BADRENTI-82353 format. One line per 5 residues: their letters; for each residue x, y, z of C-alpha. Coordinates in pm, whole numbers. Layout:
# residues N
a> X,Y,Z | ...;
***
This chain:
# residues 278
maitt> 0,0,0 | 127,346,-88 | 197,583,200 | -13,900,186 | 18,1208,408;
tpitp> -272,1454,428 | -281,1777,632 | -606,1806,830 | -638,2184,887 | -417,2474,776;
ttgve> -241,2479,1116 | -293,2145,1283 | -280,1770,1231 | -167,1529,964 | -320,1193,868;
itgla> -98,914,736 | -217,593,571 | -17,297,444 | 202,240,751 | 100,-32,993;
gsalv> 222,-286,1246 | 595,-343,1282 | 666,-114,985 | 623,176,1228 | 920,55,1433;
dkava> 1173,230,1216 | 1412,516,1298 | 1318,705,983 | 947,677,1064 | 1016,798,1418;
adtva> 1217,1096,1290 | 941,1186,1044 | 685,1159,1323 | 877,1398,1547 | 915,1645,1260;
alder> 542,1627,1191 | 461,1674,1561 | 683,1982,1573 | 507,2130,1272 | 148,2005,1305;
gvviy> 96,1898,1671 | -103,1580,1595 | -11,1277,1382 | -277,1018,1296 | -175,678,1159;
readv> -499,537,1022 | -564,167,1098 | -205,111,1207 | -298,-203,1403 | 16,-182,1611;
adedl> 68,-458,1869 | 164,-360,2223 | 524,-473,2183 | 558,-262,1867 | 381,30,2034;
vafsr> 639,22,2313 | 931,-16,2071 | 809,275,1857 | 746,488,2168 | 1104,432,2283;
mlgev> 1224,576,1954 | 1041,899,2042 | 1187,932,2391 | 1177,789,2742 | 856,595,2807;
vpprh> 684,680,3137 | 516,376,3299 | 159,451,3409 | 77,463,3780 | -240,258,3727;
gsvkg> -391,26,3470 | -86,-132,3309 | -155,-396,3047 | -47,-746,3148 | 297,-818,3007;
hpevq> 352,-457,2904 | 402,-233,3209 | 464,69,2984 | 114,48,2831 | -200,177,3002;
aitrd> -551,53,2927 | -808,335,2898 | -1168,229,2958 | -1482,332,3146 | -1546,-29,3245;
asksk> -1490,-34,3623 | -1428,-409,3615 | -1123,-350,3396 | -972,-33,3545 | -950,129,3887;
maayr> -937,466,3709 | -1266,417,3521 | -1456,646,3756 | -1229,937,3670 | -1252,906,3290;
eatfw> -1545,1146,3273 | -1301,1426,3357 | -1137,1365,3019 | -1452,1504,2854 | -1315,1851,2934;
whfdg> -1018,2014,2760 | -691,1934,2937 | -328,1838,2895 | -162,1545,3072 | 74,1605,3363;
stdvf> -60,1953,3433 | 58,1936,3796 | 409,1822,3703 | 720,2033,3652 | 794,1823,3340;
pdkyt> 461,1739,3173 | 461,1449,2929 | 607,1548,2593 | 408,1315,2366 | 112,1084,2411;
lltar> 41,781,2191 | -311,637,2189 | -430,342,1985 | -782,201,1955 | -821,-163,2051;
avsvd> -1202,-154,2044 | -1446,116,1933 | -1821,120,1997 | -2038,190,1697 | -2331,303,1914;
ddgdt> -2159,597,2086 | -1942,887,1982 | -1620,917,2178 | -1435,1116,1911 | -1120,1287,2040;
efant> -1053,1655,1979 | -722,1841,1986 | -676,2218,2018 | -355,2391,1912 | -255,2647,2175;
yaayd> 62,2738,1982 | -151,2862,1693 | -406,3017,1927 | -137,3219,2106 | 15,3333,1778;
alsde> -328,3460,1671 | -367,3686,1977 | -318,4059,1935 | -9,4228,2074 | -230,4387,2341;
ekael> -366,4049,2447 | -17,3900,2461 | 99,4191,2677 | -192,4128,2916 | -87,3765,2960;
agqrv> 283,3830,3017 | 381,3731,3369 | 39,3585,3459 | 50,3262,3659 | -212,2990,3695;
vhsfa> -274,2722,3959 | -345,2377,3815 | -501,2110,4035 | -675,1773,4024 | -959,1927,4229;
asqlk> -1033,2188,3963 | -1084,1919,3699 | -1299,1700,3925 | -1524,1994,4014 | -1620,2005,3647;
vypdp> -1764,1655,3684 | -1881,1667,4046 | -1957,2033,4132 | -2095,1949,4479 | -1865,1682,4627;
apqer> -1900,1539,4976 | -1651,1693,5220 | -1444,1375,5241 | -1427,1352,4862 | -1315,1713,4831;
aawdr> -1055,1658,5102 | -917,1360,4905 | -886,1574,4591 | -712,1851,4781 | -449,1610,4913;
ipsre> -317,1575,4558 | -56,1852,4520 | -142,2143,4291 | 113,2326,4077 | 156,2691,3982;
hplvw> 260,2749,3622 | 302,3050,3394 | -7,3101,3180 | 218,3148,2878 | 497,2895,2828;
srrsg> 787,3022,2616 | 1010,2737,2500 | 1378,2712,2432 | 1276,2643,2071 | 1125,2991,2052;
rtsml> 767,2862,2031 | 499,2970,2277 | 189,2788,2401 | -72,2846,2672 | -129,2623,2974;
lgsta> -507,2604,2993 | -779,2345,3045 | -990,2193,3318 | -711,2175,3576 | -656,2553,3556;
gevvg> -854,2675,3855 | -731,3024,3938 | -510,3306,3815 | -266,3413,4084 | -330,3764,4215;
rpade> -669,3808,4046 | -1016,3785,4203 | -1161,3439,4147 | -1434,3548,3905 | -1199,3770,3706;
glall> -937,3497,3680 | -1188,3234,3567 | -1331,3475,3311 | -983,3522,3163 | -921,3146,3152;
drlla> -1261,3084,2994 | -1197,3351,2731 | -858,3207,2639 | -995,2853,2627 | -1276,2964,2397;
astqp> -1022,3138,2172 | -797,2830,2166 | -1079,2590,2078 | -1217,2779,1779 | -1271,2551,1477;
efvvr> -959,2676,1295 | -738,2546,1577 | -917,2214,1640 | -880,1866,1492 | -1159,1616,1560;
hkwrr> -1068,1251,1517 | -1330,981,1465 | -1177,655,1575 | -1153,333,1380 | -1018,19,1539;
gdlvi> -640,13,1499 | -590,389,1464 | -278,529,1632 | -283,897,1728 | 21,1081,1862;
wdntg> 20,1438,1988 | 242,1704,2138 | 102,1714,2490 | 290,2033,2575 | 118,2249,2313;
mlhra> -210,2070,2238 | -514,2046,2461 | -728,1738,2411 | -1062,1594,2519 | -1275,1288,2453;
lpyge> -1631,1357,2348 | -1871,1184,2591 | -1927,812,2566 | -2118,581,2801 | -1998,373,3093;
sshrl> -2128,62,2915 | -1919,134,2605 | -1676,-143,2512 | -1435,123,2384 | -1078,31,2482;
mhrts> -764,233,2418 | -399,153,2488 | -171,443,2570 | 195,517,2617 | 345,846,2734;
iagde> 681,1002,2656 | 860,1189,2935 | 892,1564,2910 | 1240,1705,2858 | 1171,2073,2933;
aia> 1056,2212,3265 | 769,2461,3265 | 920,2797,3351;
***
């Protein structure tokens, strides 16, 4: 099969067909993937049907693989199973929080650099598409006045902020458990050593340091709305076997809602970040 590469939007995403299975485990493919991630933020390998051992091998070509804290696949401790089936994952109850825009590792100094997600099973009776929003492009599109307003602003990211989206009135003991998970203060605007700039937004962003709560949330909501305009968003409709890779440090993502009874199953690997947020 011929390999085809198709840009998805003018700024974001590329879809590749004709590469599958162990053919992905190639240094040239890995180098091309990194180049595409740098330029487009999201790389979609349609119906790649990559086995877990090849997923791990390919991931290692992109960087250091971070083992998940929960939900490792038997025989492959680097691979995490993503499901809403509580019988298959202790984290199933928290998956609803992924229906809001976020980036992974938002309370870490070094957030994950890349995420790889492949579809093992997809339900035909529910949606569950995944969307990606390019905050590099969204920041570049801001006016000079808006950029000046954001300079030096800092934001507190926390697990509690994201859970309040799902459960706005938690029991006191539940809220106390959320608050025991350390929060992290980050700059709102992240300027990289590469010269690129993104914004650290999403459901974990709960307050802007030094601003009244309502004013800070209004700013975050405005920036999130600007970053998730159609021109900056890629929406991916999953087929079984698809492999999607994204730059977690510059792309927000979210799953569109799907039911707890869905047999949807994803396998994920994460690549360690190599640049501290500063």
